[in-house]
C-alpha positions, 0 to 999 in steps of 0.5 A: 637306525638303518636296517637291512631286511631281505630274503634270500634262497639257500638250497631251496630254504628261504632265509629271512635275514635282517642286518642291524647296521647303524644308529644315530641320535642316541643319547650317550650313556657311560657304562651302558650297552645297547642290546637289540632283540628281535621276535618272529614266529615265536623265536627270540634272537638277540645281538651282543651289546655295543657301546651306548654312544650317540652313533652306535655301529651294530654290525650283527645279523639276525636270521631265521631259516624258513621255507618259501611256503611258510614265509608266504603263510606269514605274509598272508597272516601279516606276522610282524617282526618286532625289534626291541632296543634295550640299554643294559647297565654293565655294572648291575646287569639291569636291562631297560627297554628304550624303544621298539620297531615293528616291521611288516614282513610283507615289505621285505625286498628280494635284495638287501636295501637300506631303510631308515626306521625311527625307534618308537621311544618308551619313556626314555630319559637319560639319567645324568 
């Protein structure tokens, strides 16, 4: 999974921005969608569902507005950004966690840079 994690300044407010852009090596599952949820500073943001294919295209942004001083405090406290990946059954609306990524906020560059992260599986097996 490739993720852009960057900070940008808009009108004196620092906006921490994360863009989910693509995934690879997911097992294909019919009638399922992939949903990503990110938690930072007590807020939970989620993406819309995308088809559960081998190479899903996720072109959605998750962003938090935060002041520069508050961002600095979060970096000192090593506040993580946790991204959870779910497989959502479109027929029964059952949401099954298939993995997660924990990102270190201190590693966020000033300009967007593509980085590849491996989702840590949580006992994810495809059901035939």
